[in-house]
N, C-alpha and C positions, 0 to 999 in steps of 0.2 A: 222175778226176772226183771232186769233193767231193760227198759224200752225207750229208745230215743226217736222222736219224730223230727224231721228236718225239712224245712221248705226254704229253697234258696234259688237265686237267680242264675240261669244258665246263659252265658254269653254266646255259646255255640248255637243255642236254639232261640235266644231272644225271648225267653219266657221263664216263669217260675217252674221249678221242678221239685218233686217231693221224694223222700225215701224214709225207710225206717231201719234202725239198727237194734238188734236183739242181743244183749250180752255186752260185756265190757272187756273180755280177754279171750285168749285162745286164737286158733287159726281163723283168719278172716275168710268168710264164704260169701261171695257175691251171687245173689239170686235174681234171676230174670223171671218175670211173670209169664204165664201162658198167654196164648193169643188174645190180644185186646185187653189183657189184664192190667191190674194196678198194683202198686207197691204194697198194698195191704192184703192182697189175695192169699199170700203164703200164710198169714195168720188166720184169715177167715176160713180157709180150707184145712186148718189144723196141722199144717206142715210144721209150723213153729212149735205147736204143742207136742208133736211126736219127737221133736228134736230137743225138747226142753231139758232133758237129762244132760245132753252134751253142752248145752248153753249154760245151765246153772252150775255145772261143775267147772266152768271156765275153759272148756276144751275148744269151743268154737264161738264165734260171734257172727251173726247173720246180718248182711247188708242187703236189704230188699229194695231193688231199684224200680223205678216207674218205667212204663213203656209208652210209646206213641204209635203202636201198631195200627190203630184205626186210621191213622193218616198216611201210613206207609205201606206195609205189607198187606194189610187187609183192604185197602182202598182200591179194589180191583178195577173200578171204572174211572179212577182218577188219572191224571197225567202221569205217565210212567217216569219221565225224567224228574219231575217234581218229587214224586214219591221216593225214588232212590236217593236223590240228593238230600232230602229231609232226613232219611234214615242215616245217611253218612254224618250229618250234623249231630244226630242223637248218638251215634258211635263216638264222635269226638267229645260229646258231653260226658259220656261214661268214662273214657280213658283219660281225658285231659282235665276234667272238673270234678267228677264224683270220686274217682279213686284217690286223687291227692287229698281230698277232704277226709276220707275214712281210713287212710293208711296210718299206722302207728309209727312206722319208720320208713325211711326213704326207699329201701330195697325190698320191702315186704312184698311177698307174692301171695296170690289168692287162689283158693279153690273157687271154681265157677260152676254153677249148676242151674238147672231149670227143667221144667216139664213141658212137653209138646213144643209150642213156639218158643218157650223159654229154653228148651233144649237146643233148638236151632241157634238162638242167640248165644247160648253158652259155647256151643261148638265154634261158631263164627268168631267170637272174641278170643277164644283159646288159640285157635289156629292162626289168627291174624297177629296176636300179641302174646306169644309164649314167654316173653320176658316178664309180663305182668301176672300171668296165670300159670301155676305149676301143676294144677290138677283140673281135669275136666270130668264132671259127672253129669251126663246128659240122659234124661229119661224121656223115652218116646219122642226123640228128636227127628227133625228132617234136616238134610244137609246140603240141599242144592236150591239156589235162589229161583231157578226157572219154574218151580212150582207156583210161585207168586207173580213171576214176570215171564209168562210163556211167549216165545217168539219175539223177545225184545233183547236187543244187543246194546249194551252200554258198559263201559269199563267198570263202573261202580257196582253193577249187578254181578259181574264176574268177581270183583274183589270181595263181595259179600256172599260168595257161594263156595263154601269150603271144599266140597267134592270136586268142583271144577278147578279152583286155583291150586289145590294140592295135586291134582292129576297132571297139571301143566308145570308145576314147580320144578326147576332144574335139579338134577340129582346132586349137584355140587352145592346147592343152596345150604347155608349153615343152619337154617331152621330144622332141617331133617335131623341133625344131631341133637338139637335142642329137644325136639319132640321125643326122641328116643330116651331122653333122660327125664321126661315128664310122666305123669300118671294119667291115663285115659280110660274112662269107663263109659261105655255106651250100653244102655239097657233099653229093651223094648219088649212088649208083650206080643203074643200071637193070637189075641182074641179080638173082640169087637172094636171097630174103629181104629185098628192099628195097621191096616194093610199098607198104606202109603209110607208110614213111618218104618214099618218092618222092611219094606223094600229098600228104602234109603239107608237104613242101618246096615243091611247086608252089603250094599254098595260100598259104604265106608269101611266096613270090616275087610272086604276083599282088597280095597285100595291100600289100607294101612299094612296089611300083610305083604302086599306086593312091594311096598316101599320099605319094609323092614322096621316098621314102627310098632313096638309092643302096645297092645291095648287089650283090655278086658271087655269083650263084647258079649253081653249076657242076654240070651233069648229066653224070656219067661214063657209059660205055657199057653195053650190055646184058650184057657179060661181067663187069661190076664187081659183086661180091657184097657182102653185109653181113658183112664178115670182116676180121680184123686184117691179113691180107696186103695188102689194099687200103688200109686206114687208114694203114698204115706208109708207103705211097707217097704218099698224099694229104697227110699231115702235113708231110713233108719238102718237097713241092712248094709248098704254100701258105705254110709258115713262111719258106721262101726268098724268096717274093714279098713277104711282109710286111716282112721285115727289109731287103730291097733298097729298098723304098719309103722306109723310115726313113733309110737311108744316103743317099738322094737328097734328104732334107730334108722328106719328107711325114710329119712326126711330129705326132701329135695332142697 
């Protein structure tokens, strides 16, 4: 497997950032790490390993981004304005700096995925920028920013809270039609440590149904925990379905 490590300067963040790319061809898949995670976690927890068949056959290439969650979402005692403004700078690093570096062609669109906090980021980026992301695969995600910013009102918190901004988005907004032509998969277990994620996924499920946006929302069993062992099973299962659809001609 071809693995590329990149360290580059981010003007949005004013610091060096790192990422890894696995594979050289196929559908680009942008991966966000779980809470406080790093760009190498996907490899360390064997998510890359279980996807190696798709990578080595040239069907996908993984771009594993770095996070700054410790300074933003997880810094619960920090200044809230500073936290959300720094997150927004990281958002612009991803869309304005990282994606142009890893795109093979100008209009190439991405699958976006992640587990836990990575699922939150995947959903947030997908719903904010459906022009960049044609497929969302979120595992055990949370979809409202208030979980990390309770009782705090700021426009950027709202803009980074998919459940909230989708609920308030006007019915005539052109994004609704874009979403209806994208692929959305939300998966969550019903076992240990999944309670908050399960509740949030059910909220999103209900909201998307109400808005007429097709989505595959899959609730796994009561034995399915918030854990890498289950995410490894889920990523292979859903990626296989997504790539099979594309082989049948259902390409966005």
